[in-house]
C-alpha positions in Angstrom: 2.7 -12.7 8.6 5.0 -12.6 5.6 7.0 -9.5 4.6 4.5 -8.1 2.1 1.6 -8.4 4.5 3.6 -6.9 7.3 4.6 -3.9 5.2 1.0 -3.1 4.4 -0.2 -3.7 7.9 2.4 -1.4 9.4 1.4 1.5 7.1 -2.4 1.1 6.9 -4.5 3.5 8.9 -8.2 4.2 8.8 -10.7 2.4 6.5 -10.2 2.0 2.7 -12.9 3.5 0.4 -14.3 2.4 -3.0 -16.9 3.6 -5.4 -18.5 2.7 -8.7 -19.4 5.4 -11.2 -20.6 6.0 -14.8 -19.4 8.9 -16.9 -21.2 10.1 -20.0 -20.2 12.6 -22.7 -17.1 14.7 -22.3 -15.8 14.3 -18.8 -12.7 14.9 -16.7 -11.9 14.5 -13.0 -8.8 15.9 -11.2 -7.7 13.9 -8.1 -5.4 15.8 -5.7 -2.2 14.4 -4.2 -2.7 12.5 -1.0 -0.8 10.5 1.6 -2.5 7.3 0.5 -2.6 5.0 -2.5 -5.4 4.4 -5.0 -6.6 2.4 -8.0 -8.9 2.8 -11.0 -10.5 -0.1 -12.8 -12.1 0.4 -16.2 -15.1 -2.0 -16.3 -16.6 -0.6 -19.6 -15.5 2.0 -22.2 -12.2 3.8 -22.1 -10.4 6.7 -20.4 -7.1 8.5 -20.2 -4.9 8.6 -17.1 -3.4 12.1 -17.0 -0.3 12.6 -15.0 0.1 15.8 -12.9 1.6 18.9 -14.6 5.3 18.7 -14.7 5.5 14.9 -14.4 7.9 13.2 -16.7 5.3 10.8 -18.3 2.7 11.0 -21.0 -1.1 10.3 -20.8 -1.9 6.6 -20.6 -4.9 5.2 -22.5 -7.0 2.7 -20.5 -9.3 0.2 -22.0 -12.0 -2.1 -20.6 -10.5 -4.4 -18.1 -7.4 -2.3 -17.4 -6.3 -1.6 -13.9 -4.0 1.2 -12.8 -2.5 1.5 -9.3 -1.0 4.7 -7.9 1.1 3.7 -4.9 2.3 7.1 -3.8 -0.8 9.2 -3.9 0.3 11.3 -6.8 -2.2 13.9 -8.1 -3.6 12.9 -11.4 -6.6 13.2 -13.8 -9.0 10.8 -15.5 -10.8 11.9 -18.6 -12.5 10.8 -21.8 -9.8 12.6 -23.8 -6.4 14.2 -22.9 -7.7 17.6 -24.0 -10.9 17.6 -21.9 -10.9 20.1 -19.1 -10.8 18.6 -15.6 -13.1 19.3 -12.7 -11.8 18.9 -9.2 -13.0 15.7 -7.5 -15.3 16.2 -4.5 -14.9 14.2 -1.3 -17.0 13.3 1.7 -16.0 14.0 5.3 -14.5 10.5 5.6 -12.2 11.1 2.6 -14.2 9.0 0.1 -14.7 10.3 -3.4 -18.2 11.5 -4.1 -18.4 9.7 -7.5 -21.3 10.5 -9.9 -24.2 8.2 -9.1 -24.8 5.3 -11.5 -27.9 6.1 -13.6 -30.9 3.9 -13.6 -31.5 1.6 -16.4 -29.1 -0.2 -18.8 -25.7 1.3 -19.7 -25.2 2.7 -23.1 -22.3 1.4 -25.3 -20.7 4.8 -25.1 -20.8 5.0 -21.3 -17.6 4.7 -19.3 -18.1 2.5 -16.2 -15.3 2.5 -13.7 -14.4 1.4 -10.1 -12.1 3.5 -8.0 -10.6 2.9 -4.5 -8.3 4.6 -2.0 -6.2 3.5 1.0 -4.9 5.7 3.8 -1.2 5.1 4.5 1.2 6.5 7.1 3.9 7.9 4.9 6.1 8.8 7.9 6.9 5.1 8.3 6.8 4.0 4.7 8.3 0.5 4.2 11.1 0.6 1.7 9.4 -2.2 -0.1 6.6 0.2 -1.0 8.9 3.2 -1.6 10.5 1.3 -4.5 7.3 1.3 -6.5 7.0 3.5 -9.6 4.5 6.4 -9.7 1.8 4.2 -11.2 1.5 0.6 -12.3 -0.6 -0.4 -15.3 -2.1 -3.9 -15.5 -3.5 -4.1 -19.0 -6.4 -6.5 -19.6 -5.0 -9.8 -21.0 -6.9 -13.1 -21.3 -5.7 -15.5 -18.7 -3.4 -13.0 -17.0 -3.5 -12.2 -13.2 -6.4 -14.6 -12.5 -6.5 -14.0 -8.7 -6.3 -10.2 -9.1 -9.1 -10.3 -11.6 -11.2 -12.4 -9.3 -10.7 -9.9 -6.4 -11.8 -7.1 -8.7 -14.9 -9.0 -9.8 -15.9 -9.7 -6.2 -15.5 -6.1 -5.2 -17.4 -4.9 -8.3 -20.3 -7.2 -7.5 -20.6 -6.0 -3.9 -20.5 -2.3 -5.0 -23.0 -2.9 -7.8 -25.5 -4.9 -5.7 -24.9 -4.5 -1.9 -26.2 -7.4 0.1 -26.4 -8.0 3.9 -22.8 -8.0 5.2 -21.5 -5.7 2.4 -20.3 -3.1 4.9 -17.8 -5.6 6.3 -17.1 -7.5 3.0 -16.1 -4.4 1.0 -13.3 -3.2 3.3 -12.0 -6.8 3.5 -12.0 -7.1 -0.3 -10.2 -3.8 -0.6 -7.5 -4.9 1.7 -7.2 -8.2 -0.2 -7.1 -6.3 -3.5 -4.2 -4.1 -2.3 -2.2 -7.2 -1.6 -3.1 -8.8 -4.9 -2.0 -5.6 -6.7 1.4 -5.5 -5.0 2.0 -9.3 -5.3 1.1 -9.3 -8.9 3.6 -6.5 -9.6 6.5 -8.0 -7.7 6.1 -11.6 -8.5 4.6 -11.5 -12.0 5.6 -8.3 -13.7 9.1 -8.2 -12.2 10.2 -11.8 -12.3 13.7 -11.2 -13.5 14.6 -8.1 -11.5 18.0 -8.8 -9.8 18.1 -5.7 -7.5 16.0 -3.8 -5.0 13.0 -5.2 -3.2 11.7 -7.0 -6.3 14.9 -8.9 -6.2 14.8 -9.3 -2.4 11.4 -11.0 -2.5 12.6 -13.5 -5.1 15.9 -14.3 -3.4 15.4 -17.4 -1.1 18.3 -16.4 1.2 17.1 -12.9 1.8 13.5 -14.0 2.1 14.5 -16.5 4.8 16.2 -13.8 6.8 13.3 -11.4 6.4 10.9 -14.0 7.5 13.0 -14.7 10.6 13.1 -11.0 11.5 9.4 -10.4 10.9 8.4 -13.7 12.6 10.3 -12.9 15.8 11.4 -9.2 16.0 12.0 -9.4 19.7 14.7 -12.0 19.4 18.3 -10.8 19.8 19.3 -11.7 16.2 22.9 -11.6 15.2 24.2 -11.4 11.6 25.7 -14.9 12.0 22.3 -16.3 13.0 20.5 -14.6 10.2 23.2 -15.8 7.8 22.6 -19.3 9.0 18.9 -19.0 8.3 19.8 -17.8 4.8 22.3 -20.6 4.3 25.2 -18.3 3.7 28.3 -17.2 5.5 28.2 -14.1 7.7 30.0 -11.9 5.1 28.2 -13.2 2.0 24.8 -12.9 3.7 25.5 -9.3 4.8 26.6 -8.3 1.4 23.6 -9.8 -0.4 21.0 -8.5 2.2 22.4 -5.0 2.1 22.6 -4.9 -1.7 18.9 -6.0 -2.1 17.2 -4.5 0.9 19.2 -1.3 0.9 20.2 -1.6 4.6 22.5 -3.9 6.6 20.6 -6.7 8.4 20.7 -5.3 11.9 19.9 -1.8 10.7 16.8 -3.2 9.1 16.0 -5.1 12.3 16.1 -1.9 14.4 14.0 0.0 11.8 11.4 -2.7 11.8 11.3 -2.9 15.6 10.8 0.8 15.8 8.1 0.7 13.2 6.2 -1.9 15.2 6.7 0.1 18.4 5.3 3.2 16.8 2.3 1.3 15.6 1.7 -0.2 19.0 1.9 3.2 20.7 -0.4 4.7 18.1 -3.0 2.0 18.2 -3.2 0.9 21.8 -2.5 1.7 25.5 -0.1 -1.2 26.3 2.5 -0.2 29.0 5.8 1.0 27.6 7.5 -1.9 29.4 5.4 -4.4 27.4 6.0 -2.6 24.1 9.8 -2.6 24.9 9.7 -6.4 25.5 7.7 -7.0 22.3 10.3 -5.2 20.3 13.4 -6.8 21.7 14.5 -4.4 24.5 15.4 -5.6 27.9 14.5 -2.4 29.7 12.1 0.4 29.3 15.0 2.9 29.4 16.9 1.2 26.5 13.7 1.2 24.5 12.9 4.8 25.2 16.4 5.8 24.2 16.2 3.9 20.9 12.8 5.2 20.2 13.7 8.8 20.7 16.7 8.4 18.5 14.5 7.1 15.7 11.4 9.4 16.1 12.9 12.5 17.8 10.4 12.3 20.7 10.0 10.1 23.8 7.5 7.2 23.5 5.0 8.8 25.8 5.0 12.0 23.9 4.6 10.2 20.6 1.6 8.2 22.0 -0.1 11.4 23.3 0.5 13.3 20.0 -0.7 10.5 17.8 -3.8 9.8 19.9 -4.9 13.4 19.8 -4.1 13.6 16.1 -6.3 10.6 15.4 -9.1 12.0 17.5 -8.9 15.3 15.6 -9.0 13.5 12.3 -12.1 11.6 13.3 
């Protein structure tokens, strides 16, 4: 997979949720902070996105067709007016928002129709690519803009409005696709000229070539010289450019990514430690266990046992 897909796959846990709702009259909903990420789409009418108290940003007016993505799970509110009192959102046992049911019959011109979704993410291994995002990203409705993102929104909205056979499988797949479209649209469309940080890294052919090499074969014993050759740069020039954009030296990032993959493998399956060690580039189980404990603070076996029991308790 490519770097963006890998970053999402490494952090994603559980199933995403989405709902479609209609609000009438004065209304306001307060969403608490969470470990995940979420989005709101205004399909009809208008609303105000209200930042949490103390946040250094002002309320944002949303119109029909607007999309807002909250990457860090910040608490926030949605309301018909900034002065409308907010009611705490209610959630089901699986973490999905218990949105007001859509009323029968046609919508009124004054109704607000919106679609909301949430993703569960493991913040303990947040990829720096995602950590670089602002508190929220606003995609205003513009004719001809973000065609693929808009198509994903329309498909998801259609499945939620009129479920058909297969919708239970289609909706989570569309939500995963929508998350990638949201992020790709931000980095590759809204930040085309950004020279620094991960937005710059994803648009730098040399750094992207090295990242693809690391993500494509994390078990290989990469050297800075080899990665520099993939990038078409000298060892010193490559190391400087990679560190400046990614925020870590090449081999430090390689180790971090290997340990992220190892943690995911231990959390999600029962593969022998010897196999996990081989898959992440370690010649022996001992060397792997030592590196893992240095990164996570616990031995691989303890980590697996703790994460397995934690997941069972959550379910």
